[in-house]
N, C-alpha and C positions, 0 to 999 in steps of 0.2 A: 432519841429526840428528847431533850429536856424541855418540859412544858410546865407552865403555871398550873396550879390545881384547877383554876376556873378563869379562863381568859375573859369571860363575860364581865367579870368584876372590874376589869381595867377601865371600863367606861364610866365608873362611878365618879371620878374626879372631874370629868368634863362632860357629864351627861347633858346638861342644858345647852352648852355650846355645840356639841355634836348634833343635838336635835335641831337647833336653829340653822346650822350650816347645811344639814342634810335636806331640809325642806326646799332650799333654793338651788340645789345641785342634783346631779344624776337624773336629769329630766328625761333623757333619751331612754335609759334603762327602765325608769319608772313607767314610761309610756308603754314600753314593750311588756312589762310585767303586768300592769293593770289591764292591758289589752287581752292578755291570755286569761286573766281571771274572768273578764266579761264574757269571753268566748265559751268558757267551760263551766261557768257557774250555773246552777239550776235556774230555770226560767222563773220559777216562783220563789223569790228570795224570802218571802214572808214566812216560809217554813224551813229555811235553810240555816245551818249552823256553820260558822267559819272559825278556825283556830289559826292564830298567827304565832309562829315559832320565832322568837327573837323580836318581840313587838316593840322594843325600845320605849320611846316616850309616848307611844299610843296614837301617833298621828294617823297611822293607817287604820287603827281600830275605829277612830272617828269616821274615817271614810267608809269603812264597811258598814257601819251603822247607818250612815246617810244613804248608802246604796240600797238598804232595805233588808239586810240579813236579820233573821229573827233573833239569833243569839250570836254574840261576838265574844271570843275569849282570846287572851294573849298570855304568853309566857316569856319571861326574860330573866337572865341570871344576874342582871345589874339591879341592885336595890334602888339606886337613885333613878334609873330609867323607869322602873315600875311605879315609883312615887309620882313622877311626872305624868305617867299614863293615868293613874287613878284620879289625879286632880282634874283631868279632862272630862271625867264622867261624874263629878260630884253632884251635878244637878239632875242627871239622868243615868242611873246605874242599873236600871232594869234590864235583865238578860245580858249583862256585861260582867265578865269575870277576868281578873288579871292576877297572875301567879308569879311569884319570885322563885324560880327554880331553873335547873338546867334542863334543856330540851333534848339532851342526848343521854339521859339517865333515867332511872326508875323513880326519880324525885317527883315526876309528874305522872299521875295515873290517868290512863286513857280508857275510853269505854265504847268505842265504835259508834259515836253519836254524830260525827261531823260529816258534812257534805264536802267541805274543802279544808285542806290544810295548806297554808301559804307561809312563805318566808322570804324576806327581802334583805339581802346583805347581812346575813346572820349565820347560816349553817357552816360557813367556812371557819368559824371560830371553834368548832368542835374538833377534838383531836382525831376522831374517826367519823366517817359519814354514815356508815351502816346503823349505828345507834339512833341517829336522827331519823332514818327511814323506818326503823322499828317503832319509834314514837308516832310517826305519821300513820303507819299501818294500823297501829293499835287505836288511834283516834278516829280513823275514817270508817264510814259505812262501806259495805261492799259496793264497788263502783264509784266510790268517792274519788276526788281529784286532789293531787298535789300540784302546786305551782311554786317553784323555788327559783329565786334570782340570787346568784352567788358569784363570788370572785372566780374568774377563769384561772385554771391551774397554770396556764402559760404566763399570765401576769405575775403570779406568785413566783414562778421560776425566774423571770427576768428581774424581779425586785429582790431576789436574794443578794444581788449587788456585788458578788465576788466572782472571781475567775480562778480556776474552772468551777462551773456550777454543775450540780447533779440533780436533774429533774426528779429522779426516783428517790432521793434521800429525804426523809422526813426532817424538816427543820422549822424553827420559828422564824417567820419572815416579818420584818418591820416595814410597814407600808405607810408612806406619808401621803395623806389624803386631804382633799379640800384645799388645793393650792398650798399644800405642805403645812397647813395650820395645825393638823392633828396627826400624831403617829400612833398607829395601832399594831399590835402583835397578833399574828395568826399562824396556825400550823399550816405548812404546805400540804397540798393534796395533788393527786393525779386524776386525770379524766377517768381512769379505770375505777377509782373509788366511787365516783358519782354514778357510773354505769356498772356497778358491781354485780356479782352473781345474786346477792340478796335482792337487789333492786329488780333485776330481770325476773327473778322467781315470783316476786310479790306485786309487781306493777307492770302495766302495759304503757310503753312510752308513746306519748301523743305528740309532743313537740320538743325539739331540741334546737335552741337558737343561741348563736354566738354574736356578740356585739362589742363595740368599743366606745368609750366615752372619756374624752380628755377635755379640760384639765382636771376633772374629778379624780382621775388616776394620775400618777406621777409622770407617765410617758417617758420611760427610760431611753435616753439618748435620742429622743425625738422620733423613735420608731412607732409605726402603727401596728397594733396587734390586738387580739381580743382581750378585753378587760373584764367581761362578764359573760355568764352563761345562764340561760333560762331553761329549766327542765319542767315539763308538764307531763304528768302520768296519771293513769287510772289504777286504783287498787283492785287487784284481782279478787 
């Protein structure tokens, strides 16, 4: 599979547009995602730390701060996205940290401080999923929770757009999102990658939910199929 060095950088040219479009779309998946966070977050958020992998323009970081988390941190590989996120906290940056780095590499050093590690529509940009899990494992306290909302592998398979298609072949998939206003490139993944031996060894699965959301996704040939998956797990 030929892949760009860092697909997160592709968001730089349209960071502001993506952020604005994202806020008014994907409402069903966001409801499911934040519902899971509320169910599994510590009861006393005033002492809780949360880390957002792929924090984008920081909209969710603002939400976590309003929810009452003591410390809020975000990491994103897009410089432009991080700049937008930092601007949101110019007046109140206490206990807020935003990093420009890859969340699937050793660029970001973790130290088992976090109660939750979350990610929304981001981890699918990583060439491999296990390095993302390793970052989450290193960041979480024992018993800490991950909540990941990501692109469903079946959606990526259908959006390969050619025939015959091979579900198991690693390829870069071009997805047209937000009523085809933006095209993004993502490595294809399989469900086995998300439920890998590393994941099973280091986490206990608490929730696994499939859902669909159109027209946020392209909806190939008008078919109805899962477009997202939510994984909730506890660090062993």
